KOLGU-4560 file (N, C-alpha, C; in nm, 3 decimals, padded with zeros to 5 digits):
<recs>
<n_xx: -00.807 n_yy: 01.104 n_zz: 01.599 ca_xx: -00.837 ca_yy: 00.994 ca_zz: 01.522 c_xx: -00.920 c_yy: 00.842 c_zz: 01.513 mol: A seq: 1 type: MET>
<n_xx: -00.945 n_yy: 00.806 n_zz: 01.413 ca_xx: -01.140 ca_yy: 00.735 ca_zz: 01.422 c_xx: -01.097 c_yy: 00.611 c_zz: 01.332 mol: A seq: 2 type: LYS>
<n_xx: -01.184 n_yy: 00.487 n_zz: 01.365 ca_xx: -01.169 ca_yy: 00.361 ca_zz: 01.310 c_xx: -01.173 c_yy: 00.357 c_zz: 01.175 mol: A seq: 3 type: ILE>
<n_xx: -01.065 n_yy: 00.324 n_zz: 01.104 ca_xx: -01.076 ca_yy: 00.346 ca_zz: 00.944 c_xx: -00.974 c_yy: 00.378 c_zz: 00.892 mol: A seq: 4 type: GLY>
<n_xx: -00.889 n_yy: 00.505 n_zz: 00.993 ca_xx: -00.830 ca_yy: 00.606 ca_zz: 00.965 c_xx: -00.646 c_yy: 00.539 c_zz: 00.922 mol: A seq: 5 type: ASP>
<n_xx: -00.607 n_yy: 00.547 n_zz: 00.844 ca_xx: -00.419 ca_yy: 00.502 ca_zz: 00.776 c_xx: -00.334 c_yy: 00.606 c_zz: 00.907 mol: A seq: 6 type: ASN>
<n_xx: -00.344 n_yy: 00.541 n_zz: 00.922 ca_xx: -00.209 ca_yy: 00.586 ca_zz: 01.028 c_xx: -00.029 c_yy: 00.526 c_zz: 01.048 mol: A seq: 7 type: VAL>
<n_xx: 00.066 n_yy: 00.669 n_zz: 01.045 ca_xx: 00.152 ca_yy: 00.625 ca_zz: 01.082 c_xx: 00.207 c_yy: 00.543 c_zz: 01.190 mol: A seq: 8 type: LEU>
<n_xx: 00.282 n_yy: 00.401 n_zz: 01.256 ca_xx: 00.298 ca_yy: 00.319 ca_zz: 01.380 c_xx: 00.451 c_yy: 00.399 c_zz: 01.433 mol: A seq: 9 type: ILE>
<n_xx: 00.494 n_yy: 00.473 n_zz: 01.542 ca_xx: 00.585 ca_yy: 00.491 ca_zz: 01.582 c_xx: 00.680 c_yy: 00.397 c_zz: 01.581 mol: A seq: 10 type: SER>
<n_xx: 00.823 n_yy: 00.386 n_zz: 01.508 ca_xx: 00.915 ca_yy: 00.320 ca_zz: 01.633 c_xx: 00.929 c_yy: 00.231 c_zz: 01.737 mol: A seq: 11 type: PRO>
<n_xx: 00.908 n_yy: 00.341 n_zz: 01.813 ca_xx: 00.938 ca_yy: 00.315 ca_zz: 01.968 c_xx: 00.768 c_yy: 00.197 c_zz: 01.957 mol: A seq: 12 type: GLU>
<n_xx: 00.722 n_yy: 00.207 n_zz: 01.912 ca_xx: 00.627 ca_yy: 00.115 ca_zz: 01.956 c_xx: 00.687 c_yy: -00.059 c_zz: 01.900 mol: A seq: 13 type: VAL>
<n_xx: 00.639 n_yy: -00.081 n_zz: 01.759 ca_xx: 00.678 ca_yy: -00.161 ca_zz: 01.762 c_xx: 00.858 c_yy: -00.217 c_zz: 01.702 mol: A seq: 14 type: THR>
<n_xx: 00.870 n_yy: -00.156 n_zz: 01.723 ca_xx: 01.058 ca_yy: -00.140 ca_zz: 01.803 c_xx: 01.131 c_yy: -00.153 c_zz: 01.623 mol: A seq: 15 type: HIS>
<n_xx: 01.076 n_yy: -00.152 n_zz: 01.471 ca_xx: 01.121 ca_yy: -00.158 ca_zz: 01.360 c_xx: 01.199 c_yy: -00.027 c_zz: 01.351 mol: A seq: 16 type: LYS>
<n_xx: 01.328 n_yy: -00.047 n_zz: 01.214 ca_xx: 01.374 ca_yy: 00.111 ca_zz: 01.209 c_xx: 01.300 c_yy: 00.221 c_zz: 01.141 mol: A seq: 17 type: SER>
<n_xx: 01.173 n_yy: 00.222 n_zz: 01.151 ca_xx: 01.116 ca_yy: 00.299 ca_zz: 01.064 c_xx: 00.974 c_yy: 00.318 c_zz: 01.129 mol: A seq: 18 type: ASP>
<n_xx: 00.891 n_yy: 00.435 n_zz: 01.032 ca_xx: 00.746 ca_yy: 00.429 ca_zz: 01.093 c_xx: 00.653 c_yy: 00.356 c_zz: 00.994 mol: A seq: 19 type: TRP>
<n_xx: 00.578 n_yy: 00.286 n_zz: 01.100 ca_xx: 00.447 ca_yy: 00.129 ca_zz: 00.998 c_xx: 00.361 c_yy: 00.199 c_zz: 00.968 mol: A seq: 20 type: THR>
<n_xx: 00.287 n_yy: 00.133 n_zz: 00.818 ca_xx: 00.167 ca_yy: 00.204 ca_zz: 00.767 c_xx: 00.070 c_yy: 00.096 c_zz: 00.817 mol: A seq: 21 type: LEU>
<n_xx: -00.070 n_yy: 00.126 n_zz: 00.904 ca_xx: -00.166 ca_yy: 00.083 ca_zz: 00.960 c_xx: -00.261 c_yy: 00.150 c_zz: 00.966 mol: A seq: 22 type: GLY>
<n_xx: -00.357 n_yy: 00.040 n_zz: 00.983 ca_xx: -00.528 ca_yy: 00.070 ca_zz: 01.011 c_xx: -00.593 c_yy: 00.093 c_zz: 01.153 mol: A seq: 23 type: THR>
<n_xx: -00.618 n_yy: 00.189 n_zz: 01.195 ca_xx: -00.684 ca_yy: 00.242 ca_zz: 01.311 c_xx: -00.813 c_yy: 00.125 c_zz: 01.346 mol: A seq: 24 type: VAL>
<n_xx: -00.859 n_yy: 00.014 n_zz: 01.447 ca_xx: -00.928 ca_yy: -00.072 ca_zz: 01.448 c_xx: -01.005 c_yy: -00.038 c_zz: 01.570 mol: A seq: 25 type: ILE>
<n_xx: -00.972 n_yy: 00.043 n_zz: 01.648 ca_xx: -01.020 ca_yy: 00.061 ca_zz: 01.762 c_xx: -01.011 c_yy: 00.194 c_zz: 01.860 mol: A seq: 26 type: GLU>
<n_xx: -01.050 n_yy: 00.322 n_zz: 01.886 ca_xx: -00.983 ca_yy: 00.423 ca_zz: 01.898 c_xx: -01.079 c_yy: 00.470 c_zz: 02.085 mol: A seq: 27 type: VAL>
<n_xx: -00.966 n_yy: 00.366 n_zz: 02.167 ca_xx: -01.039 ca_yy: 00.386 ca_zz: 02.297 c_xx: -00.991 c_yy: 00.517 c_zz: 02.469 mol: A seq: 28 type: GLU>
<n_xx: -01.066 n_yy: 00.585 n_zz: 02.499 ca_xx: -01.110 ca_yy: 00.698 ca_zz: 02.578 c_xx: -01.041 c_yy: 00.642 c_zz: 02.756 mol: A seq: 29 type: ALA>
<n_xx: -00.906 n_yy: 00.616 n_zz: 02.749 ca_xx: -00.893 ca_yy: 00.519 ca_zz: 02.848 c_xx: -00.878 c_yy: 00.638 c_zz: 02.993 mol: A seq: 30 type: ASN>
<n_xx: -00.879 n_yy: 00.641 n_zz: 03.095 ca_xx: -00.950 ca_yy: 00.696 ca_zz: 03.184 c_xx: -00.840 c_yy: 00.782 c_zz: 03.217 mol: A seq: 31 type: PRO>
<n_xx: -00.688 n_yy: 00.674 n_zz: 03.273 ca_xx: -00.631 ca_yy: 00.707 ca_zz: 03.327 c_xx: -00.487 c_yy: 00.745 c_zz: 03.251 mol: A seq: 32 type: PHE>
<n_xx: -00.440 n_yy: 00.711 n_zz: 03.112 ca_xx: -00.407 ca_yy: 00.735 ca_zz: 03.053 c_xx: -00.394 c_yy: 00.847 c_zz: 02.931 mol: A seq: 33 type: VAL>
<n_xx: -00.521 n_yy: 00.845 n_zz: 02.920 ca_xx: -00.598 ca_yy: 00.940 ca_zz: 02.797 c_xx: -00.625 c_yy: 00.850 c_zz: 02.665 mol: A seq: 34 type: GLY>
<n_xx: -00.628 n_yy: 00.893 n_zz: 02.515 ca_xx: -00.680 ca_yy: 00.874 ca_zz: 02.446 c_xx: -00.569 c_yy: 00.694 c_zz: 02.375 mol: A seq: 35 type: THR>
<n_xx: -00.626 n_yy: 00.591 n_zz: 02.365 ca_xx: -00.559 ca_yy: 00.463 ca_zz: 02.328 c_xx: -00.619 c_yy: 00.457 c_zz: 02.193 mol: A seq: 36 type: VAL>
<n_xx: -00.502 n_yy: 00.452 n_zz: 02.087 ca_xx: -00.522 ca_yy: 00.371 ca_zz: 02.003 c_xx: -00.501 c_yy: 00.209 c_zz: 01.947 mol: A seq: 37 type: ILE>
<n_xx: -00.567 n_yy: 00.130 n_zz: 01.876 ca_xx: -00.487 ca_yy: -00.015 ca_zz: 01.851 c_xx: -00.494 c_yy: -00.034 c_zz: 01.631 mol: A seq: 38 type: SER>
<n_xx: -00.413 n_yy: -00.085 n_zz: 01.643 ca_xx: -00.387 ca_yy: -00.017 ca_zz: 01.479 c_xx: -00.385 c_yy: -00.161 c_zz: 01.428 mol: A seq: 39 type: VAL>
<n_xx: -00.398 n_yy: -00.184 n_zz: 01.371 ca_xx: -00.332 ca_yy: -00.324 ca_zz: 01.280 c_xx: -00.295 c_yy: -00.337 c_zz: 01.114 mol: A seq: 40 type: LYS>
<n_xx: -00.201 n_yy: -00.348 n_zz: 01.102 ca_xx: -00.050 ca_yy: -00.359 ca_zz: 00.990 c_xx: -00.134 c_yy: -00.422 c_zz: 00.875 mol: A seq: 41 type: THR>
<n_xx: -00.135 n_yy: -00.397 n_zz: 00.760 ca_xx: -00.152 ca_yy: -00.497 ca_zz: 00.621 c_xx: -00.059 c_yy: -00.664 c_zz: 00.647 mol: A seq: 42 type: PRO>
<n_xx: 00.022 n_yy: -00.670 n_zz: 00.744 ca_xx: 00.115 ca_yy: -00.811 ca_zz: 00.763 c_xx: 00.005 c_yy: -00.875 c_zz: 00.895 mol: A seq: 43 type: ALA>
<n_xx: -00.083 n_yy: -00.768 n_zz: 00.967 ca_xx: -00.171 ca_yy: -00.867 ca_zz: 01.032 c_xx: -00.116 c_yy: -00.791 c_zz: 01.167 mol: A seq: 44 type: GLY>
<n_xx: -00.028 n_yy: -00.774 n_zz: 01.210 ca_xx: 00.001 ca_yy: -00.740 ca_zz: 01.340 c_xx: -00.068 c_yy: -00.623 c_zz: 01.410 mol: A seq: 45 type: GLU>
<n_xx: -00.119 n_yy: -00.622 n_zz: 01.520 ca_xx: -00.180 ca_yy: -00.517 ca_zz: 01.586 c_xx: -00.109 c_yy: -00.462 c_zz: 01.711 mol: A seq: 46 type: ILE>
<n_xx: -00.049 n_yy: -00.336 n_zz: 01.734 ca_xx: -00.024 ca_yy: -00.254 ca_zz: 01.798 c_xx: -00.112 c_yy: -00.173 c_zz: 01.907 mol: A seq: 47 type: TYR>
<n_xx: -00.146 n_yy: -00.107 n_zz: 01.982 ca_xx: -00.171 ca_yy: -00.028 ca_zz: 02.056 c_xx: -00.094 c_yy: 00.044 c_zz: 02.142 mol: A seq: 48 type: PHE>
<n_xx: -00.139 n_yy: 00.184 n_zz: 02.166 ca_xx: -00.053 ca_yy: 00.284 ca_zz: 02.270 c_xx: -00.165 c_yy: 00.395 c_zz: 02.214 mol: A seq: 49 type: ASP>
<n_xx: -00.071 n_yy: 00.546 n_zz: 02.341 ca_xx: -00.101 ca_yy: 00.635 ca_zz: 02.320 c_xx: -00.128 c_yy: 00.691 c_zz: 02.221 mol: A seq: 50 type: LYS>
<n_xx: -00.208 n_yy: 00.795 n_zz: 02.209 ca_xx: -00.282 ca_yy: 00.940 ca_zz: 02.079 c_xx: -00.104 c_yy: 00.957 c_zz: 01.979 mol: A seq: 51 type: GLU>
<n_xx: -00.031 n_yy: 00.956 n_zz: 02.088 ca_xx: 00.087 ca_yy: 01.066 ca_zz: 02.022 c_xx: 00.217 c_yy: 00.976 c_zz: 01.939 mol: A seq: 52 type: TYR>
<n_xx: 00.141 n_yy: 00.863 n_zz: 01.973 ca_xx: 00.273 ca_yy: 00.746 ca_zz: 01.922 c_xx: 00.266 c_yy: 00.730 c_zz: 01.758 mol: A seq: 53 type: MET>
<n_xx: 00.123 n_yy: 00.804 n_zz: 01.699 ca_xx: 00.077 ca_yy: 00.740 ca_zz: 01.572 c_xx: 00.050 c_yy: 00.921 c_zz: 01.493 mol: A seq: 54 type: PHE>
<n_xx: 00.087 n_yy: 00.890 n_zz: 01.387 ca_xx: 00.030 ca_yy: 00.967 ca_zz: 01.276 c_xx: -00.039 c_yy: 00.968 c_zz: 01.163 mol: A seq: 55 type: LYS>
<n_xx: -00.128 n_yy: 01.052 n_zz: 01.132 ca_xx: -00.157 ca_yy: 01.059 ca_zz: 01.008 c_xx: -00.116 c_yy: 00.944 c_zz: 00.873 mol: A seq: 56 type: SER>
<n_xx: -00.102 n_yy: 00.911 n_zz: 00.840 ca_xx: -00.060 ca_yy: 00.873 ca_zz: 00.663 c_xx: -00.128 c_yy: 00.915 c_zz: 00.571 mol: A seq: 57 type: ALA>
<n_xx: -00.206 n_yy: 00.999 n_zz: 00.584 ca_xx: -00.243 ca_yy: 01.114 ca_zz: 00.479 c_xx: -00.187 c_yy: 01.219 c_zz: 00.468 mol: A seq: 58 type: ASN>
</recs>
């Protein structure tokens, strides 16, 4: 994943009932947990978690 990619955010991250669409705003190589992705939704909410909690929306 890279900045600008559209992704779906796992309900485990958002605590909503379904996957949520968002755009990647940051990709961090965290030495402790691996790759961390930050995503912003169209509503302006920002979520971040490990890479496996997101999937491509394409």
